[in-house]
KEKE-3310 file (N, C-alpha, C; in steps of 0.2 Angstrom, whole numbers, plus 5000, padded with zeros to 4 digits):
npx = (5663:5667:5671:5677:5677:5685:5684:5693:5694:5710:5722:5725:5731:5742:5738:5725:5719:5721:5712:5700:5699:5699:5686:5677:5678:5674:5661:5656:5657:5648:5636:5633:5638:5650:5666:5680:5692:5688:5685:5689:5697:5700:5709:5707:5715:5712:5718:5715:5714:5709:5696:5679:5666:5649:5652:5664:5682:5690:5703)
npy = (4785:4801:4807:4820:4830:4844:4855:4867:4881:4887:4890:4887:4894:4887:4891:4895:4882:4875:4882:4880:4866:4865:4871:4864:4851:4853:4857:4845:4837:4844:4845:4832:4824:4817:4810:4819:4813:4804:4810:4814:4825:4831:4841:4847:4856:4865:4870:4887:4888:4876:4876:4881:4893:4898:4896:4901:4900:4901:4907)
npz = (5232:5226:5210:5203:5189:5182:5169:5160:5150:5145:5157:5175:5190:5202:5215:5212:5209:5221:5229:5223:5224:5238:5241:5233:5238:5251:5249:5244:5256:5265:5258:5251:5260:5259:5263:5265:5262:5252:5241:5224:5213:5197:5186:5170:5159:5145:5130:5124:5110:5107:5110:5108:5107:5103:5089:5087:5089:5105:5106)
capx = (5669:5666:5676:5675:5682:5684:5687:5693:5698:5716:5725:5724:5737:5742:5734:5718:5717:5720:5706:5694:5699:5696:5679:5673:5679:5670:5654:5654:5656:5643:5629:5632:5640:5655:5672:5686:5697:5686:5684:5695:5696:5705:5708:5708:5716:5711:5721:5709:5713:5705:5689:5675:5659:5646:5655:5671:5687:5691:5709)
capy = (4789:4806:4808:4826:4832:4851:4856:4874:4884:4890:4887:4890:4894:4882:4893:4894:4875:4873:4885:4876:4859:4866:4873:4859:4846:4855:4857:4838:4835:4848:4844:4825:4820:4813:4811:4823:4808:4800:4815:4815:4830:4831:4847:4846:4863:4864:4876:4891:4887:4870:4877:4886:4895:4902:4895:4904:4898:4906:4910)
capz = (5231:5221:5206:5200:5183:5181:5163:5159:5144:5147:5163:5181:5194:5207:5220:5210:5209:5228:5232:5220:5227:5245:5241:5230:5243:5257:5247:5244:5263:5268:5254:5250:5266:5257:5267:5261:5260:5247:5235:5220:5208:5192:5182:5163:5156:5137:5126:5121:5103:5106:5114:5104:5109:5098:5082:5086:5094:5110:5105)
cpx = (5667:5672:5673:5680:5680:5688:5687:5696:5704:5718:5724:5730:5736:5737:5726:5715:5716:5714:5700:5694:5696:5689:5675:5673:5674:5662:5652:5653:5650:5636:5628:5635:5646:5662:5677:5691:5695:5684:5690:5693:5702:5703:5710:5709:5716:5714:5715:5708:5710:5698:5685:5668:5656:5649:5661:5676:5688:5698:5709)
cpy = (4794:4807:4815:4829:4840:4853:4864:4876:4888:4887:4891:4890:4889:4884:4893:4887:4873:4876:4882:4869:4860:4867:4867:4853:4847:4855:4849:4835:4838:4845:4836:4821:4815:4815:4815:4818:4804:4804:4816:4820:4830:4837:4845:4853:4862:4871:4880:4890:4880:4870:4882:4887:4899:4901:4898:4901:4903:4910:4913)
cpz = (5225:5217:5202:5195:5182:5174:5162:5153:5147:5153:5169:5185:5199:5213:5219:5211:5216:5231:5229:5223:5234:5245:5238:5235:5249:5255:5246:5251:5266:5264:5253:5255:5264:5261:5262:5258:5254:5241:5231:5215:5203:5187:5175:5160:5148:5134:5123:5114:5101:5109:5110:5108:5104:5091:5081:5091:5099:5109:5098)
residu = (MET:PRO:TYR:ILE:SER:ILE:ARG:VAL:ALA:GLY:SER:LEU:THR:LYS:ASP:GLN:LYS:GLN:GLU:ILE:VAL:LYS:GLN:VAL:THR:GLN:THR:MET:LYS:ASP:VAL:ALA:GLU:LYS:PRO:GLU:SER:ALA:THR:TYR:ILE:VAL:PHE:ASP:GLU:VAL:SER:ARG:GLU:ASN:TRP:ALA:LYS:GLY:GLY:GLN:LEU:LEU:ALA)
# end
Protein backbone atom coordinates (compact mmCIF):
# COMPACT_ATOMS: atom_id res chain seq x y z
CA MET A 1 0.00 0.00 0.00
CA PRO A 2 1.70 3.23 -1.12
CA TYR A 3 1.42 6.18 1.24
CA ILE A 4 2.46 9.40 -0.47
CA SER A 5 2.90 12.64 1.43
CA ILE A 6 2.96 15.87 -0.55
CA ARG A 7 4.17 18.94 1.33
CA VAL A 8 3.80 22.37 -0.26
CA ALA A 9 4.50 25.93 0.83
CA GLY A 10 1.21 27.80 0.74
CA SER A 11 -2.06 26.28 -0.34
CA LEU A 12 -3.52 24.49 -3.34
CA THR A 13 -7.04 24.69 -4.70
CA LYS A 14 -9.30 21.66 -4.58
CA ASP A 15 -9.00 21.38 -8.36
CA GLN A 16 -5.19 21.42 -8.17
CA LYS A 17 -5.22 18.72 -5.50
CA GLN A 18 -7.60 16.58 -7.54
CA GLU A 19 -5.36 16.79 -10.60
CA ILE A 20 -2.24 15.96 -8.56
CA VAL A 21 -4.04 12.98 -7.00
CA LYS A 22 -5.14 11.78 -10.42
CA GLN A 23 -1.66 12.00 -11.93
CA VAL A 24 0.28 10.61 -8.96
CA THR A 25 -2.14 7.69 -8.60
CA GLN A 26 -1.84 6.93 -12.32
CA THR A 27 1.96 7.08 -12.11
CA MET A 28 1.99 4.60 -9.22
CA LYS A 29 -0.26 2.31 -11.24
CA ASP A 30 1.81 2.56 -14.44
CA VAL A 31 5.32 2.50 -12.97
CA ALA A 32 5.02 0.56 -9.70
CA GLU A 33 2.01 -1.59 -10.67
CA LYS A 34 0.11 -0.51 -7.55
CA PRO A 35 -3.68 -0.60 -7.67
CA GLU A 36 -5.45 2.73 -7.52
CA SER A 37 -7.52 1.53 -4.57
CA ALA A 38 -4.36 0.97 -2.49
CA THR A 39 -2.72 4.36 -3.06
CA TYR A 40 -3.08 6.91 -0.28
CA ILE A 41 -2.07 10.56 -0.74
CA VAL A 42 -1.94 13.20 1.97
CA PHE A 43 -1.41 16.93 1.42
CA ASP A 44 0.42 19.01 4.01
CA GLU A 45 0.00 22.70 3.25
CA VAL A 46 2.53 24.69 5.23
CA SER A 47 2.14 28.42 5.71
CA ARG A 48 4.82 30.29 3.76
CA GLU A 49 5.83 32.04 7.00
CA ASN A 50 6.77 28.60 8.37
CA TRP A 51 8.89 27.63 5.34
CA ALA A 52 12.35 28.91 4.48
CA LYS A 53 14.77 28.58 1.59
CA GLY A 54 18.31 29.90 1.36
CA GLY A 55 18.18 31.34 4.86
CA GLN A 56 15.04 33.39 4.22
CA LEU A 57 11.39 32.79 5.07
CA LEU A 58 9.20 32.52 1.99
CA ALA A 59 6.68 35.01 3.42
